[in-house]
C-alpha positions as a Markdown table, in Angstrom:
| # | Residue | x | y | z |
|---|---|---|---|---|
| 1 | Unk | -34.4 | 142.3 | 3.5 |
| 2 | Unk | -31.8 | 144.8 | 4.7 |
| 3 | Unk | -28.4 | 145.7 | 3.4 |
| 4 | Unk | -25.6 | 146.8 | 5.8 |
| 5 | Unk | -24.5 | 150.3 | 4.7 |
| 6 | Unk | -22.5 | 151.4 | 7.7 |
| 7 | Unk | -22.8 | 151.8 | 11.4 |
| 8 | Unk | -24.1 | 154.1 | 14.1 |
| 9 | Unk | -22.5 | 155.4 | 17.2 |
| 10 | Unk | -23.6 | 157.9 | 19.8 |
| 11 | Unk | -24.7 | 158.7 | 23.3 |
| 12 | Unk | -28.0 | 158.7 | 25.1 |
| 13 | Unk | -29.4 | 160.2 | 28.3 |
| 14 | Unk | -32.6 | 159.2 | 30.1 |
| 15 | Unk | -34.8 | 162.3 | 30.4 |
| 16 | Unk | -38.0 | 160.8 | 31.7 |
| 17 | Unk | -37.9 | 160.4 | 35.5 |
| 18 | Unk | -41.3 | 158.6 | 35.7 |
| 19 | Unk | -40.8 | 155.5 | 33.7 |
| 20 | Unk | -37.4 | 155.8 | 31.8 |
| 21 | Unk | -39.1 | 155.4 | 28.4 |
| 22 | Unk | -37.7 | 158.7 | 26.9 |
| 23 | Unk | -34.1 | 159.3 | 26.0 |
| 24 | Unk | -32.2 | 162.1 | 24.4 |
| 25 | Unk | -30.1 | 160.7 | 21.6 |
| 26 | Unk | -27.1 | 162.1 | 19.7 |
| 27 | Unk | -26.1 | 159.7 | 16.9 |
| 28 | Unk | -23.6 | 159.7 | 14.1 |
| 29 | Unk | -24.2 | 157.4 | 11.1 |
| 30 | Unk | -21.1 | 156.3 | 9.3 |
| 31 | Unk | -21.7 | 155.2 | 5.7 |
| 32 | Unk | -18.8 | 153.2 | 4.5 |
| 33 | Unk | -20.3 | 151.0 | 1.8 |
| 34 | Unk | -20.8 | 153.7 | -0.8 |
| 35 | Unk | -21.4 | 151.3 | -3.7 |
| 36 | Unk | -24.8 | 150.3 | -2.1 |
| 37 | Unk | -26.1 | 153.9 | -2.0 |
| 38 | Unk | -24.9 | 155.5 | -5.2 |
| 39 | Unk | -21.3 | 155.9 | -4.3 |
| 40 | Unk | -21.9 | 158.2 | -1.3 |
| 41 | Unk | -19.6 | 158.1 | 1.7 |
| 42 | Unk | -19.3 | 160.1 | 4.9 |
| 43 | Unk | -21.2 | 160.7 | 8.1 |
| 44 | Unk | -24.4 | 162.5 | 9.2 |
| 45 | Unk | -25.8 | 163.2 | 12.6 |
| 46 | Unk | -29.3 | 163.1 | 14.1 |
| 47 | Unk | -30.2 | 164.6 | 17.5 |
| 48 | Unk | -33.5 | 164.4 | 19.4 |
| 49 | Unk | -35.8 | 162.4 | 21.7 |
| 50 | Unk | -36.3 | 158.7 | 21.3 |
| 51 | Unk | -39.3 | 156.9 | 22.7 |
| 52 | Unk | -38.3 | 153.4 | 23.7 |
| 53 | Unk | -40.5 | 150.8 | 22.1 |
| 54 | Unk | -42.1 | 153.3 | 19.7 |
| 55 | Unk | -41.3 | 154.6 | 16.3 |
| 56 | Unk | -39.4 | 157.9 | 16.7 |
| 57 | Unk | -38.2 | 160.7 | 14.4 |
| 58 | Unk | -35.1 | 162.9 | 14.9 |
| 59 | Unk | -33.8 | 165.8 | 12.7 |
| 60 | Unk | -30.7 | 165.2 | 10.6 |
| 61 | Unk | -28.4 | 168.1 | 11.5 |
| 62 | Unk | -25.4 | 167.9 | 9.2 |
| 63 | Unk | -22.6 | 165.7 | 8.2 |
| 64 | Unk | -19.2 | 165.2 | 6.5 |
| 65 | Unk | -17.9 | 164.3 | 3.0 |
| 66 | Unk | -20.9 | 163.6 | 0.7 |
| 67 | Unk | -23.3 | 164.5 | 3.6 |
| 68 | Unk | -21.9 | 168.0 | 4.3 |
| 69 | Unk | -24.8 | 170.4 | 5.3 |
| 70 | Unk | -27.2 | 167.4 | 5.1 |
| 71 | Unk | -30.7 | 168.0 | 6.5 |
| 72 | Unk | -33.7 | 165.7 | 6.8 |
| 73 | Unk | -35.3 | 163.2 | 9.2 |
| 74 | Unk | -34.1 | 160.0 | 10.7 |
| 75 | Unk | -36.9 | 157.6 | 11.6 |
| 76 | Unk | -36.2 | 154.8 | 14.1 |
| 77 | Unk | -38.3 | 151.6 | 14.1 |
| 78 | Unk | -37.6 | 149.4 | 17.2 |
| 79 | Unk | -37.1 | 145.7 | 16.2 |
| 80 | Unk | -36.1 | 143.9 | 19.4 |
| 81 | Unk | -34.9 | 144.5 | 23.0 |
| 82 | Unk | -32.5 | 141.9 | 24.3 |
| 83 | Unk | -33.2 | 143.0 | 27.9 |
| 84 | Unk | -29.6 | 144.1 | 28.6 |
| 85 | Unk | -29.7 | 147.6 | 27.1 |
| 86 | Unk | -28.8 | 146.2 | 23.6 |
| 87 | Unk | -31.4 | 147.3 | 21.2 |
| 88 | Unk | -32.0 | 146.5 | 17.5 |
| 89 | Unk | -33.4 | 149.2 | 15.2 |
| 90 | Unk | -34.3 | 149.7 | 11.6 |
| 91 | Unk | -33.5 | 153.2 | 10.4 |
| 92 | Unk | -35.1 | 155.1 | 7.5 |
| 93 | Unk | -33.5 | 158.4 | 6.3 |
| 94 | Unk | -35.3 | 161.1 | 4.4 |
| 95 | Unk | -33.0 | 163.8 | 3.2 |
| 96 | Unk | -34.3 | 167.3 | 2.3 |
């Protein structure tokens, strides 16, 4: 099962003119339930390409508060597509 740790916000741009399955993503992850992850709070960002319907990885490129100067990898696992551009993902973060 999963535990809610925070939320994600960001922007995306379609970059694949052939079938629209590749997007450029800039995401900020807001961690606001610090007790669930060792008392950590703040934000961190990931930027890169996302392949719709496939597992994707993006580099973590910094953050705020407890995540200042954070680096690592954000892995996105697609869970469902509602058909209206609302997508559900599972995220895994590996910090360097």
